[in-house]
C-alpha positions in Angstrom: -64.1 32.1 -51.7 -62.1 29.8 -49.8 -63.1 28.5 -46.8 -61.1 29.7 -43.1 -59.5 27.8 -41.2 -61.1 26.3 -38.2 -59.7 27.8 -34.9 -61.3 25.0 -33.2 -58.5 22.3 -32.8 -56.3 25.3 -31.6 -59.0 26.1 -29.0 -59.1 22.5 -28.2 -55.7 22.3 -27.7 -55.6 25.5 -25.3 -58.5 23.8 -23.5 -57.0 20.4 -22.7 -53.8 22.2 -21.2 -55.7 24.5 -18.9 -57.7 21.9 -17.9 -54.3 19.8 -17.2 -53.1 22.7 -15.3 -56.3 22.8 -13.2 -56.7 19.1 -12.3 -52.2 18.7 -11.8 -50.7 21.9 -10.8 -49.8 20.4 -8.0 -47.6 18.1 -9.9 -46.3 20.2 -12.1 -45.5 22.6 -9.3 -43.9 19.9 -7.4 -41.3 19.0 -10.9 -40.5 22.6 -10.9 -39.6 22.6 -7.4 -38.0 19.9 -8.1 -36.0 20.5 -10.8 -34.9 23.7 -8.9 -32.4 22.6 -6.6 -31.4 19.2 -8.6 -30.3 22.2 -11.3 -28.2 24.4 -8.7 -27.4 21.0 -6.9 -26.3 19.1 -9.4 -26.4 20.5 -13.3 -25.2 24.3 -12.5 -21.4 24.6 -13.3 -21.6 21.3 -14.5 -18.5 20.8 -16.8 -19.0 19.7 -20.3 -17.4 16.3 -21.6 -16.1 18.7 -24.6 -13.3 20.0 -22.5 -11.8 16.4 -22.5 -10.1 16.9 -25.8 -8.7 20.3 -24.8 -6.6 18.6 -21.8 -6.6 19.7 -17.6 -3.5 20.9 -16.2 -3.2 20.1 -12.4 -0.7 22.3 -10.4 2.0 20.6 -9.1 2.6 19.9 -5.3 6.0 20.6 -3.6 7.5 19.4 -0.5 10.3 21.6 1.6 12.6 20.8 4.0 12.3 22.8 7.4 14.4 25.6 6.2 12.6 25.9 2.6 15.1 23.8 0.4 12.9 22.5 -2.3 13.0 18.1 -1.5 10.5 17.1 -4.3 8.3 18.6 -6.7 5.1 16.4 -7.4 3.7 16.9 -10.7 5.6 19.8 -11.9 6.4 18.7 -15.0 3.8 16.7 -16.0 5.6 14.9 -19.1 2.2 14.3 -21.2 2.8 12.6 -24.2 -0.6 11.8 -25.7 -0.8 8.6 -27.7 -2.8 7.1 -29.7 -5.0 3.4 -29.0 -4.3 2.3 -32.7 -0.3 2.4 -32.1 -0.7 0.2 -28.8 -0.4 -3.7 -28.6 -3.7 -4.9 -28.3 -3.2 -6.0 -24.7 -2.3 -3.1 -22.9 -6.2 -2.2 -23.8 -6.9 -5.3 -22.9 -5.3 -5.7 -19.3 -6.4 -2.2 -18.4 -10.2 -3.1 -19.2 -9.6 -6.5 -17.5 -8.8 -5.0 -14.3 -10.7 -1.5 -14.1 -14.4 -2.1 -16.2 -14.9 -5.6 -18.2 -18.3 -4.3 -19.6 -16.6 -1.4 -21.1 -17.8 -2.0 -24.5 -21.3 -3.1 -23.5 -22.5 0.0 -21.4 -23.7 3.5 -21.9 -20.7 5.3 -19.4 -22.4 3.8 -16.2 -22.6 -0.1 -15.2 -25.5 -1.2 -13.3 -24.6 -3.4 -11.3 -21.6 -1.1 -10.3 -24.7 1.8 -9.8 -26.1 -1.0 -7.3 -22.8 -2.1 -5.5 -22.3 1.3 -4.4 -26.1 2.0 -3.5 -25.9 -1.1 -0.9 -22.0 0.2 0.0 -23.8 3.9 0.4 -27.3 2.8 2.4 -26.5 -0.2 4.1 -23.2 0.4 5.2 -22.6 4.1 5.2 -19.4 4.1 2.8 -19.6 5.6 -0.2 -17.4 3.4 -2.8 -17.3 1.6 -5.7 -19.3 1.3 -9.1 -16.9 2.9 -11.4 -16.7 2.5 -15.1 -13.7 3.8 -17.0 -16.0 6.1 -18.8 -16.8 7.5 -15.2 -12.7 7.8 -13.7 -12.0 9.8 -17.2 -14.7 12.1 -16.3 -13.7 11.8 -12.3 -10.1 12.6 -13.4 -10.4 15.2 -16.2 -13.3 16.9 -15.0 -13.9 16.9 -11.5 -13.2 17.4 -7.8 -12.1 14.2 -6.3 -14.2 14.7 -3.1 -16.3 11.3 -2.3 -20.0 12.8 -1.8 -23.4 11.9 -3.8 -23.3 14.7 -5.4 -20.0 14.2 -6.9 -21.0 10.6 -7.8 -24.2 11.9 -9.7 -22.8 14.6 -11.7 -20.3 11.8 -12.6 -22.5 9.7 -13.5 -24.4 12.2 -15.8 -21.4 13.2 -17.5 -20.2 9.5 -17.8 -23.3 9.5 -19.9 -22.7 12.4 -22.3 -19.8 11.5 -22.2 -20.3 7.9 -24.1 -22.8 9.9 -26.2 -20.3 12.2 -27.9 -17.1 10.2 -28.2 -16.9 6.4 -29.3 -15.3 3.8 -26.8 -12.4 3.8 -28.4 -11.9 7.6 -28.2 -12.8 7.4 -24.2 -10.1 4.6 -23.9 -7.7 6.1 -25.6 -7.9 9.6 -23.5 -8.6 7.3 -19.9 -4.9 6.3 -21.0 -3.7 9.5 -21.4 -5.2 11.0 -18.4 -4.8 8.9 -15.7 -2.2 9.0 -12.9 0.7 6.1 -12.8 2.6 7.6 -9.9 5.0 10.4 -9.4 5.7 12.3 -12.3 4.1 9.6 -14.8 1.0 10.9 -16.0 -0.2 9.1 -19.3 0.6 5.9 -20.3 3.1 7.0 -22.9 4.8 8.9 -19.5 4.8 5.5 -17.2 6.0 3.8 -20.1 9.4 5.9 -19.9 9.4 6.4 -16.2 9.0 2.7 -15.2 10.7 0.8 -18.3 12.2 3.4 -20.3 10.4 2.2 -23.1 7.5 3.9 -25.5 4.4 2.5 -25.1 4.2 1.1 -28.6 6.9 -1.5 -27.2 5.6 -2.6 -23.9 5.5 -6.3 -23.1 2.4 -7.6 -21.7 4.0 -8.2 -18.6 5.1 -4.8 -18.5 1.6 -3.8 -19.5 -0.5 -5.5 -16.8 2.0 -3.6 -13.6 1.4 -0.2 -15.1 -2.4 -1.3 -16.2 -2.7 -1.8 -12.1 -1.6 1.4 -11.1 -4.3 3.9 -11.7 -6.3 2.6 -9.1 -3.7 3.2 -6.2 -0.5 4.8 -7.8 1.0 5.2 -4.4 0.0 1.7 -2.8 1.4 -0.1 -6.1 4.1 1.8 -7.9 7.2 -0.3 -7.8 9.3 3.1 -6.7 7.5 3.3 -3.7 8.2 2.3 0.0 6.4 -0.9 -0.5 7.6 -2.2 -4.4 6.3 -5.9 -4.0 2.6 -4.3 -3.7 3.2 -3.9 -7.4 4.2 -7.4 -8.6 0.9 -8.4 -6.7 -1.2 -6.1 -8.5 0.5 -7.1 -11.5 -0.7 -10.6 -10.9 -4.1 -9.5 -10.5 -4.1 -7.9 -14.1 -2.9 -10.9 -15.5 -5.4 -13.6 -13.8 -8.2 -11.3 -14.4 -7.5 -11.2 -18.4 -7.1 -15.0 -18.1 -10.5 -15.0 -16.8 -12.1 -12.5 -19.4 -10.8 -14.8 -22.4 -7.9 -12.3 -23.5 -4.8 -14.1 -22.9 -4.2 -17.9 -22.4 -3.0 -19.3 -18.7 0.6 -20.2 -20.4 0.6 -16.5 -21.6 0.2 -15.2 -18.0 2.4 -17.8 -16.7 5.5 -16.8 -19.2 4.4 -12.4 -18.3 4.2 -13.6 -14.3 8.1 -15.0 -14.7 9.3 -12.5 -17.2 11.8 -10.1 -15.7 11.1 -6.9 -15.1 14.0 -4.6 -15.4 13.5 -1.2 -14.3 14.5 2.4 -15.9 17.1 4.3 -13.4 14.9 6.6 -11.4 15.6 10.4 -13.4 13.3 12.4 -10.9 14.8 15.2 -9.2 14.7 14.6 -6.0 16.5 14.8 -2.0 15.9 12.5 0.5 13.6 10.3 -1.1 12.6 8.0 1.7 11.3 10.7 3.4 9.4 12.2 0.7 7.8 9.1 -0.2 7.0 8.9 3.3 5.3 11.9 3.7 3.6 11.9 0.2 1.9 8.6 1.6 0.9 10.0 4.6 -0.4 13.6 2.3 -2.2 11.0 0.1 -3.7 9.3 3.3 -5.3 12.5 4.2 -5.8 14.2 1.4 -6.6 11.7 -1.6 -4.3 11.2 -4.3 -5.6 13.6 -6.7 -5.1 16.7 -4.3 -1.6 15.7 -3.6 -0.3 15.2 -7.2 -2.4 18.2 -8.8 -3.9 20.0 -6.2 -0.6 22.1 -5.6 0.4 21.8 -2.2 2.5 23.3 -0.4 4.6 21.4 2.3 7.0 22.2 4.9 8.4 19.3 6.4 10.6 18.7 9.7 13.9 17.7 7.5 16.9 19.1 8.1 18.8 18.2 4.9 21.6 19.5 5.5 21.8 16.8 8.4 19.7 14.5 5.9 22.4 14.7 3.6 25.3 14.0 6.3 23.2 10.8 8.0 23.2 9.4 4.4 26.6 9.5 3.1 27.5 8.9 6.7 25.9 5.8 6.7 26.7 4.4 3.4 30.2 5.2 4.3 29.9 2.8 7.3 28.4 0.2 5.2 30.7 0.0 2.9 33.5 -0.5 5.7 30.9 -3.5 7.3 31.4 -5.3 4.1 33.5 -7.6 5.4 31.0 -8.3 8.1 28.9 -9.4 5.3 26.2 -6.2 6.4 24.6 -5.2 3.1 22.9 -2.5 4.5 22.0 0.2 7.0 19.2 2.4 8.0 18.9 5.7 10.7 16.3 8.2 11.9 17.2 11.1 13.7 14.1 13.1 15.5 13.6 15.5 18.5 11.6 13.2 20.9 9.7 16.5 22.8 8.1 17.6 19.3 8.5 14.4 17.3 9.8 15.8 14.6 11.9 13.4 11.9 15.3 15.5 11.3 16.3 13.0 9.0 15.5 9.6 7.7 17.5 7.3 6.0 15.9 4.0 4.7 18.6 2.3 3.0 22.3 2.8 2.5 21.4 3.8 -1.4 17.8 4.6 -2.6 18.4 4.4 -6.4 20.2 0.9 -6.0 17.7 -1.4 -7.7 20.2 -4.4 -7.4 19.3 -4.7 -3.1 16.2 -3.3 -2.9 17.4 0.2 -2.0 14.0 1.8 -2.4 12.5 0.0 0.2 12.4 2.2 3.6 13.7 -0.1 6.2 12.7 2.6 9.1 9.2 1.9 7.9 10.0 -2.0 7.8 9.3 -4.9 10.9 12.5 -6.2 12.4 13.4 -8.0 15.2 15.1 -5.4 17.7 17.2 -7.9 19.8 17.7 -6.4 23.4 17.1 -3.0 22.4 13.8 -3.9 23.5 14.3 -4.5 26.9 14.5 -1.1 28.3 10.7 -1.0 27.8 10.5 -3.9 29.8 12.0 -2.8 32.5 10.8 0.5 32.4 6.9 -1.2 32.9 8.7 -3.3 36.1 9.6 -0.4 37.6 6.6 1.6 36.8 4.8 -1.0 38.3 7.1 -1.2 41.5 7.6 -5.1 40.8 11.3 -4.3 40.6 14.1 -1.1 41.6 18.2 -0.7 40.4 19.0 -2.3 43.1 16.6 -5.6 42.6 18.6 -8.5 42.9 18.4 -10.9 40.3 20.4 -14.5 39.7 22.1 -14.7 36.3 22.3 -18.4 36.6 21.4 -21.2 34.1 17.7 -21.5 34.1 14.9 -23.4 31.9 11.5 -21.9 32.0 8.3 -24.2 31.8 5.1 -22.8 30.3 2.4 -24.9 29.2 1.8 -25.6 25.5 5.1 -24.1 24.6 8.7 -25.8 24.6 11.1 -25.5 27.4 13.3 -22.1 27.5 16.6 -21.7 28.4 18.0 -18.6 27.5 21.5 -17.8 27.5 23.4 -14.7 27.5 25.0 -13.1 24.5 29.0 -13.8 26.1 27.8 -17.3 26.3 28.4 -17.1 30.5 26.4 -16.6 33.4 27.2 -13.8 35.8 25.6 -14.8 39.3 24.0 -11.9 41.7 23.1 -9.3 39.3 21.8 -6.3 40.4 19.0 -4.5 38.0 21.0 -1.3 37.1 23.8 -3.7 35.7 21.6 -6.1 34.5 20.0 -3.8 32.0 23.5 -2.2 31.6 25.3 -5.0 30.1 22.2 -6.6 28.4 22.1 -9.7 30.4 19.4 -12.1 28.8 18.6 -14.0 32.4 17.5 -11.1 34.4 15.6 -9.5 31.5 13.4 -12.8 30.6 12.9 -12.9 34.7 12.0 -9.5 34.8 9.5 -10.1 31.7 8.3 -13.2 34.0 7.5 -10.8 36.6 5.6 -8.7 34.3 4.1 -11.4 32.0 3.7 -11.0 28.5 0.5 -9.5 28.6 1.2 -6.7 30.5 4.4 -5.9 28.5 2.6 -6.1 25.1 0.1 -3.9 26.6 2.9 -1.2 28.0 5.3 -1.4 24.7 1.8 -1.0 22.4 0.9 2.5 24.9 4.6 3.4 24.1 3.7 3.3 20.6 4.9 -0.1 19.4 2.7 -1.1 16.6 2.0 -5.2 15.5 1.9 -6.6 19.4 -1.5 -6.9 19.5 -2.0 -11.0 20.3 0.1 -11.6 23.1 -0.5 -14.9 22.6 2.1 -15.0 19.7 5.0 -14.3 22.2 6.9 -16.0 24.6 9.2 -15.2 27.5 11.8 -14.4 24.6 9.6 -11.4 23.6 12.4 -9.4 26.1 15.2 -10.7 23.9 13.8 -9.4 20.5 11.5 -12.5 20.0 8.6 -9.5 18.3 9.4 -7.2 15.4 9.3 -3.7 15.7 9.6 -1.0 13.0 12.4 1.8 13.8 10.1 4.7 13.7 7.8 3.2 16.8 11.3 2.4 18.2 11.5 5.9 18.1 7.8 7.0 19.4 8.8 4.7 22.3 12.2 5.5 23.8 10.7 9.2 23.1 8.4 8.6 25.8 11.5 7.5 27.9 13.1 11.0 27.2 10.4 12.8 27.8 9.9 11.4 31.0 7.0 9.2 30.6 5.4 11.1 28.0 4.3 9.5 24.2 5.0 12.2 21.5 3.7 10.7 17.9 5.7 11.8 14.8 5.4 14.9 13.3 7.2 15.1 9.6 4.7 17.7 8.7 4.9 21.2 9.8 2.3 22.8 7.3 0.2 22.1 4.2 -0.3 25.3 2.2 -2.9 25.4 -1.0 -0.7 27.2 -3.9 -2.4 30.1 -2.9 -0.9 30.4 0.3 -4.3 29.1 2.1 -2.7 27.2 5.8 -5.1 23.5 4.7 -3.0 22.4 8.6 -0.4 23.5 10.8 1.6 21.9 13.5 3.5 24.2 16.1 5.8 22.3 18.3 4.8 22.6 22.0 6.3 20.7 25.3 5.1 17.2 25.9 1.5 17.6 27.1 0.8 15.1 30.2 -2.4 13.8 29.5 -0.5 11.9 26.9 1.8 10.2 29.7 2.3 6.0 29.5 4.9 6.1 32.1 6.0 7.3 35.0 7.8 10.0 35.2 10.1 8.6 38.1 9.7 5.0 36.3 11.3 6.9 32.8 14.2 8.5 35.3 15.2 5.4 36.7 15.6 3.8 33.1 17.2 6.7 31.3 19.9 6.9 34.5 20.7 3.1 33.9 20.9 3.5 30.0 23.1 6.7 30.2 25.5 4.9 33.4 28.5 3.8 31.4 29.7 2.2 34.9 26.9 0.0 34.6 27.9 -1.6 31.3 31.8 -1.4 31.8 31.1 -5.5 32.2 30.3 -6.3 28.8 31.4 -3.0 26.6 34.1 -2.1 28.5 35.3 1.2 30.0 35.5 3.2 26.4 33.3 2.3 23.8 31.5 3.5 20.5 28.0 4.3 23.3 30.2 7.4 24.8 29.5 11.0 23.2 32.6 12.9 24.5 31.4 15.7 27.1 27.1 14.8 26.4 25.0 12.8 28.5 23.5 10.2 26.2 20.9 7.2 27.3 21.6 4.1 25.3 20.8 0.7 24.5 22.4 -1.7 21.5 20.5 -5.0 20.2 21.5 -7.9 18.2 19.1 -10.7 17.5 20.2 -14.1 18.0 20.7 -15.4 14.5 22.8 -11.7 13.7 20.3 -10.4 11.0 19.6 -6.9 12.9 21.9 -5.4 15.0 20.5 -1.9 16.4 21.8 1.4 18.8 19.0 3.6 19.9 20.4 6.7 21.9 18.8 9.9 23.2 18.9 13.2 25.4 16.2 15.4 26.0 16.7 16.9 22.7 17.4 14.9 20.1 17.1 10.6 19.6 18.8 8.7 17.1 17.7 5.0 15.9 20.3 3.1 13.4 20.1 -0.2 11.6 22.1 -2.6 9.9 21.7 -5.8 8.5 20.5 -7.0 4.9 17.3 -6.8 3.2 17.5 -10.5 2.4 17.6 -11.7 5.9 20.5 -13.0 5.2 22.8 -13.2 8.5 26.3 -11.0 9.2 29.1 -12.1 10.8 29.2 -13.7 13.9 31.7 -10.7 14.5 29.0 -8.2 14.6 27.9 -7.0 18.0 26.7 -4.3 19.8 29.8 -1.9 19.7 31.0 -2.6 15.9 27.4 -2.9 13.8 25.2 0.2 14.4 27.2 1.8 17.5 29.8 3.1 15.0 27.6 4.8 12.7 25.0 5.6 15.9 28.3 7.4 17.5 28.8 9.6 14.2 25.5 10.9 13.7 24.6 11.4 17.7 28.1 13.3 17.9 27.1 15.7 14.5 23.4 16.5 16.4 25.0 17.2 20.0 27.7 19.5 18.3 28.1 22.4 20.3 25.5 21.3 22.5 25.4 21.7 26.6 25.3 18.5 28.0 21.6 17.7 29.3 21.0 15.9 32.6 17.6 14.1 33.1 15.4 16.2 35.2 15.3 13.7 38.3 11.1 13.7 39.0 9.7 14.4 42.6 9.5 11.1 44.4 12.7 9.9 43.9 15.1 8.9 46.6 18.8 8.2 46.8 19.4 5.2 49.1 23.1 3.9 50.1 22.8 -0.1 49.9 25.2 -3.0 49.8 27.0 -3.7 46.1 26.1 -7.0 46.0 23.2 -7.5 47.8 20.8 -4.4 47.3 19.8 -4.6 50.7 20.4 -2.0 53.6 23.9 -2.6 55.0 24.6 -4.5 58.1 26.3 -2.5 61.2 27.4 -5.9 62.7 28.7 -7.0 59.2 30.1 -4.2 56.8 29.5 -4.6 53.5 31.0 -2.6 49.8 28.1 0.2 49.5 27.1 2.6 47.1 24.1 5.0 46.5 21.3 3.8 44.4 18.1 5.8 43.1 15.0 4.4 44.0 10.9 6.0 43.6 9.7 6.7 47.0 8.5 3.7 49.0 10.3 1.0 47.2 13.5 1.4 48.7 14.8 -1.4 50.6 13.6 -1.9 54.4 15.9 -4.8 54.6 18.9 -5.3 56.4 21.8 -7.8 54.6 21.9 -10.7 56.6 23.0 -12.3 53.1 25.5 -14.5 55.7 24.0 -17.1 57.4 24.9 -20.8 58.6 23.4 -23.2 56.0 23.8 -27.2 56.5 26.0 -28.4 53.5 27.7 -32.1 53.3 30.8 -32.5 54.3 32.5 -34.6 51.4 31.1 -32.1 48.6 30.5 -28.7 50.4 27.5 -28.5 48.4 23.8 -27.5 50.0 21.9 -30.8 51.3 19.4 -31.9 53.3 20.3 -35.9 53.5 23.7 -37.9 54.7 26.6 -36.3 56.6 26.0 -32.4 57.1 27.5 -29.7 58.8 26.5 -26.6 59.5 28.6 -23.6 57.8 28.2 -19.9 57.1 28.0 -19.1 53.6 26.7 -16.5 51.2 23.0 -17.6 50.4 20.9 -15.3 48.0 17.7 -15.2 46.5 15.4 -13.2 43.8 12.0 -14.0 42.7 12.7 -17.3 41.4 15.0 -18.8 43.5 14.9 -19.2 47.1 18.7 -19.6 49.0 21.3 -19.9 46.7 24.7 -20.5 48.2 26.9 -17.9 46.3 30.1 -18.8 48.2 29.5 -22.7 47.7 32.2 -24.3 45.8 29.8 -26.0 42.7 31.8 -28.0 40.3 33.7 -25.4 37.4 32.0 -27.8 34.7 28.0 -28.3 34.3 25.8 -29.6 31.2 23.9 -26.6 29.6 20.3 -27.9 30.4 18.7 -26.7 27.5 21.5 -29.3 25.8 22.1 -32.4 27.9 23.5 -34.5 25.6 26.5 -32.1 24.5 29.3 -31.3 26.5 29.7 -29.3 29.4 29.4 -25.4 29.6 32.1 -24.5 32.0 29.4 -22.7 34.4 29.8 -22.7 37.7 26.4 -22.2 39.4 23.3 -25.3 39.0 20.7 -25.8 36.5 17.7 -24.0 38.0 14.1 -24.9 36.9 10.7 -22.3 36.7 7.1 -23.6 36.4 5.9 -20.2 34.9 1.9 -21.4 36.0 3.2 -22.2 39.2 5.5 -19.3 39.5 2.5 -16.3 38.6 0.0 -18.1 40.7 2.3 -17.0 44.0 4.1 -14.2 42.3 4.5 -11.3 44.5 6.6 -8.0 44.0 10.0 -8.6 45.7 
């Protein structure tokens, strides 16, 4: 009979299992308990890498104007054309590997050094970042959501390893090139090649391939069609440098590629208000991330008025064409509602699609010198601190300012003359330079930069970079910042940031954010209502600017009350006009993107002002005139028209009424005529020699004491800044101010 199989081995195995369970049951329970949350937190609903072959289908994001008119559809048509890696030049793949994942062919989906770097940033710097290989980027783009969490990073790593096991390296690289976003509607390398160079991917040059390889990491930032096209060139150079380091190309090939002209294709996108659209897109990407913006199906309602935008673009372009003889090649305009911060129109250049003249550069976001248009912020700050009043007298006479460690500064007026005694209202209205510099001397550069920054000016964080020329436009500003800063004047001293986006929804109608315009909140006050009112009142006073601009100029909007200021830089590279009412604000700039100077005939009323006038007339059409509301604490007082002091009953003067912040109105009686000692031969003030006592008109300001205005000064005096050159014709003597000593003894006038 055959022997029966022994049951002892089986029984022994069962016994061992039972003993293992008895001795280490807690380990098994712990592993089970750990696996359950790991499954639900990481593995549950984990997408299959097999889906990579079937593709994904993002939902387009749409941007609308305030009336629901479509401005731009992001990825409404992905235009993805699959390509095969074998059809591409070798350097196309090499460029991508060099900039994105140099160890692509040596790891198994994840790179240990990348994980280590990401872990250090996460654990010790509280910053989730880094460590993504090409495989990880592929699964992140095609299979996962874009949130930056530890959970997503773990799932990404697991999928990357599985993907690397399922597919070959070349298959993964090919799918990466077909899935990656390259900016705008360019989704995948083939679409990117067609979009940017009007060329199939197989015909890309090394220079073109390097530029495209650098886009997927941040398509908005590096796009040559974006608001900062210079970033694309910098990124291309970085890709080429990496290719040399990894041995894919020689340094000579790199140099040739860097110098190869990049002839970009004419944009073939259905887009309205492109400068504004890409400005809004950048804001959305910053808040929601690129993946959500380009694939998340957002529905974005903006503040833009497309009809006004179309009118503004056409008007600006037509006027720039008329200014060709003045060597003006470009312009920009911004129209806002200052009380709510809505952007009604943003014209970034004369023609976005004019690639020969950098038309895609949005000048409203570029830093340019403001010229005299910055002066009202200086005056407003001094008014707010009670350093000056609209009636304060300043002497507009040849003056050089000495600042330790800086060259002697001798400013001149735009008309190359000096105007003698000038009150603040007329100094600001006529945009005289010497009084503005003196006001900044009273303010101090440190206080002015702080005040301007509070109003909305950016980039002035280091006052040591500036001198007294700051009030004449020595510090660069952006149009969007000037709109916010001047908006504080329109809002009676309350700062309201720009709000170009009304509402953001997903494609299913769920509201992600919404802005409901409301009256300016006093908690955001950066300037007293009284100082804002006085500044605005001076800027709307046509009589105050008549001496410089004439009684009838482009700064007047018939039957309206508009505060307005112009600005032209000394080198004639920038020309501005900014004007506002409590309801509308318009900023216009003209110049040249390459910084070449305009004609000397370009002035405050021949460059930007005519365009500003056209646009302001349009927004104020059918609007009733609105005077700025006079706040409590502003009083009216009769003063002498020359000295700004109270009339003297014993010696009558020409008078006018002026507004003052309560407590700053003059208390001193006008005593400008007094006896002084003068030389008998020259009749000029003197302290030695043959003197006689004569009655003269004698005036003072914080910088000059007892200036004899009625003395017979010589009609020709040398320019203190150019002592070796012929006389300027000034009728006033040179003054010198040591700013260090002045600031030590400074007192409010």
